[in-house]
ROZA-48690 format. One record per residue: x negated, y, z negated of N, C-alpha, C in turn; residue number from 1; residue in one letter. Coordinates in nm, 2 decimals, decimal comma. Layout:
<sites>
SITE    n_c1    n_c2    n_c3   ca_c1   ca_c2   ca_c3    c_c1    c_c2    c_c3  num  residu
SITE       X       Y       Z       X       Y       Z       X       Y       Z  NUM       a
...
</sites>
This chain:
<sites>
SITE    n_c1    n_c2    n_c3   ca_c1   ca_c2   ca_c3    c_c1    c_c2    c_c3  num  residu
SITE   -2,81   12,60   -2,54   -2,68   12,56   -2,58   -2,60   12,52   -2,46    1       s
SITE   -2,53   12,41   -2,46   -2,45   12,36   -2,35   -2,31   12,42   -2,36    2       r
SITE   -2,25   12,40   -2,47   -2,11   12,46   -2,49   -2,11   12,55   -2,61    3       d
SITE   -2,03   12,65   -2,60   -2,02   12,74   -2,72   -1,89   12,81   -2,73    4       f
SITE   -1,86   12,86   -2,84   -1,74   12,94   -2,86   -1,76   13,04   -2,97    5       t
SITE   -1,69   13,15   -2,97   -1,69   13,25   -3,07   -1,56   13,25   -3,14    6       i
SITE   -1,56   13,25   -3,28   -1,45   13,24   -3,36   -1,45   13,36   -3,46    7       y
SITE   -1,34   13,43   -3,47   -1,32   13,53   -3,57   -1,22   13,48   -3,67    8       e
SITE   -1,26   13,47   -3,79   -1,17   13,41   -3,89   -1,07   13,52   -3,93    9       d
SITE   -0,94   13,50   -3,91   -0,84   13,60   -3,93   -0,82   13,64   -4,08   10       p
SITE   -0,87   13,54   -4,17   -0,85   13,56   -4,31   -0,97   13,65   -4,37   11       k
SITE   -1,09   13,61   -4,32   -1,21   13,68   -4,38   -1,27   13,79   -4,29   12       t
SITE   -1,22   13,79   -4,16   -1,27   13,89   -4,06   -1,42   13,87   -4,03   13       k
SITE   -1,48   13,75   -4,07   -1,61   13,72   -4,03   -1,60   13,65   -3,89   14       k
SITE   -1,71   13,67   -3,81   -1,72   13,61   -3,68   -1,83   13,50   -3,67   15       a
SITE   -1,81   13,40   -3,59   -1,91   13,29   -3,58   -1,93   13,25   -3,44   16       y
SITE   -2,05   13,21   -3,41   -2,09   13,15   -3,28   -2,11   13,01   -3,31   17       l
SITE   -2,04   12,92   -3,24   -2,06   12,78   -3,26   -2,11   12,72   -3,13   18       i
SITE   -2,23   12,65   -3,14   -2,30   12,60   -3,02   -2,32   12,45   -3,03   19       t
SITE   -2,31   12,39   -2,91   -2,34   12,25   -2,90   -2,47   12,23   -2,83   20       a
SITE   -2,57   12,17   -2,90   -2,70   12,15   -2,85   -2,71   12,01   -2,80   21       q
SITE   -2,76   11,99   -2,68   -2,76   11,85   -2,61   -2,80   11,74   -2,71   22       d
SITE   -2,70   11,66   -2,74   -2,73   11,53   -2,81   -2,80   11,55   -2,95   23       h
SITE   -2,80   11,68   -3,00   -2,87   11,70   -3,12   -2,78   11,73   -3,24   24       i
SITE   -2,70   11,84   -3,22   -2,61   11,89   -3,33   -2,52   11,99   -3,28   25       y
SITE   -2,42   12,03   -3,36   -2,35   12,15   -3,34   -2,40   12,25   -3,44   26       i
SITE   -2,42   12,37   -3,40   -2,47   12,47   -3,50   -2,37   12,58   -3,51   27       r
SITE   -2,35   12,62   -3,63   -2,26   12,73   -3,66   -2,34   12,85   -3,71   28       v
SITE   -2,33   12,96   -3,64   -2,40   13,08   -3,68   -2,30   13,19   -3,72   29       w
SITE   -2,33   13,27   -3,83   -2,25   13,38   -3,86   -2,30   13,50   -3,78   30       e
SITE   -2,21   13,57   -3,71   -2,25   13,69   -3,63   -2,25   13,82   -3,71   31       l
SITE   -2,33   13,91   -3,66   -2,32   14,04   -3,73   -2,19   14,11   -3,69   32       n
SITE   -2,17   14,23   -3,75   -2,04   14,30   -3,73   -2,02   14,34   -3,59   33       d
SITE   -2,12   14,36   -3,51   -2,10   14,41   -3,37   -2,10   14,29   -3,27   34       s
SITE   -2,11   14,17   -3,32   -2,11   14,04   -3,24   -2,23   14,04   -3,14   35       y
SITE   -2,34   14,11   -3,17   -2,45   14,12   -3,08   -2,57   14,03   -3,13   36       t
SITE   -2,57   13,97   -3,25   -2,68   13,89   -3,30   -2,62   13,80   -3,41   37       d
SITE   -2,70   13,70   -3,44   -2,67   13,60   -3,54   -2,75   13,63   -3,66   38       v
SITE   -2,70   13,59   -3,78   -2,77   13,59   -3,90   -2,84   13,46   -3,92   39       d
SITE   -2,97   13,45   -3,90   -3,04   13,32   -3,91   -3,04   13,27   -4,05   40       t
SITE   -3,01   13,35   -4,15   -3,00   13,29   -4,29   -2,87   13,23   -4,31   41       k
SITE   -2,78   13,25   -4,22   -2,64   13,19   -4,23   -2,61   13,10   -4,11   42       k
SITE   -2,69   12,99   -4,09   -2,67   12,90   -3,98   -2,66   12,76   -4,04   43       e
SITE   -2,58   12,68   -3,98   -2,55   12,55   -4,04   -2,54   12,45   -3,92   44       y
SITE   -2,62   12,34   -3,94   -2,62   12,23   -3,84   -2,52   12,12   -3,89   45       n
SITE   -2,43   12,08   -3,80   -2,34   11,97   -3,83   -2,33   11,87   -3,72   46       i
SITE   -2,27   11,76   -3,74   -2,26   11,65   -3,64   -2,40   11,62   -3,58   47       y
SITE   -2,50   11,61   -3,67   -2,64   11,58   -3,63   -2,65   11,44   -3,56   48       i
SITE   -2,70   11,44   -3,44   -2,72   11,32   -3,37   -2,59   11,25   -3,32   49       g
SITE   -2,48   11,32   -3,32   -2,35   11,26   -3,28   -2,30   11,29   -3,14   50       q
SITE   -2,37   11,36   -3,06   -2,34   11,38   -2,92   -2,20   11,45   -2,90   51       h
SITE   -2,18   11,56   -2,97   -2,05   11,63   -2,96   -2,06   11,75   -2,87   52       r
SITE   -1,95   11,80   -2,82   -1,95   11,91   -2,73   -1,81   11,98   -2,74   53       e
SITE   -1,80   12,09   -2,67   -1,67   12,17   -2,66   -1,61   12,21   -2,79   54       a
SITE   -1,68   12,28   -2,88   -1,63   12,32   -3,01   -1,52   12,42   -3,00   55       p
SITE   -1,42   12,40   -3,08   -1,31   12,49   -3,09   -1,26   12,50   -3,24   56       a
SITE   -1,23   12,61   -3,29   -1,18   12,63   -3,43   -1,04   12,69   -3,44   57       l
SITE   -0,98   12,65   -3,55   -0,84   12,71   -3,58   -0,83   12,71   -3,73   58       v
SITE   -0,77   12,81   -3,78   -0,74   12,82   -3,92   -0,59   12,79   -3,95   59       r
SITE   -0,57   12,71   -4,05   -0,43   12,67   -4,10   -0,43   12,69   -4,25   60       n
SITE   -0,38   12,80   -4,30   -0,38   12,83   -4,44   -0,52   12,85   -4,49   61       g
SITE   -0,56   12,77   -4,59   -0,69   12,78   -4,65   -0,80   12,70   -4,58   62       d
SITE   -0,76   12,63   -4,47   -0,85   12,53   -4,41   -0,88   12,58   -4,27   63       w
SITE   -1,01   12,57   -4,23   -1,05   12,59   -4,09   -1,09   12,46   -4,03   64       v
SITE   -1,03   12,42   -3,92   -1,06   12,30   -3,85   -1,15   12,32   -3,73   65       y
SITE   -1,25   12,23   -3,71   -1,33   12,23   -3,60   -1,30   12,11   -3,51   66       l
SITE   -1,26   12,13   -3,39   -1,23   12,03   -3,29   -1,35   12,02   -3,19   67       f
SITE   -1,39   11,90   -3,16   -1,49   11,88   -3,06   -1,46   11,75   -2,99   68       t
SITE   -1,53   11,73   -2,88   -1,51   11,60   -2,81   -1,64   11,53   -2,80   69       s
SITE   -1,64   11,40   -2,78   -1,76   11,32   -2,77   -1,81   11,33   -2,63   70       y
SITE   -1,94   11,34   -2,61   -2,00   11,35   -2,48   -1,99   11,21   -2,42   71       q
SITE   -1,95   11,21   -2,29   -1,93   11,08   -2,22   -2,06   11,02   -2,17   72       s
SITE   -2,16   11,10   -2,15   -2,29   11,05   -2,11   -2,31   11,01   -1,97   73       g
SITE   -2,22   11,07   -1,89   -2,23   11,03   -1,74   -2,35   11,08   -1,69   74       w
</sites>
């Protein structure tokens, strides 16, 4: 993983590891209660093939927003 962040949802109290894999996808993993491992049955690939990085999440009401930036390819 190149870039990653950990997000704890204040509404559900669930925690997630969000990783950006080089030019492949962003993957969202649900973490266990101690934040020491991921639940491989609860992983989601998004932005497949879209060269995204620097994931950040924020909740606003019932919505959770994922912000990323496009890789410049330098």
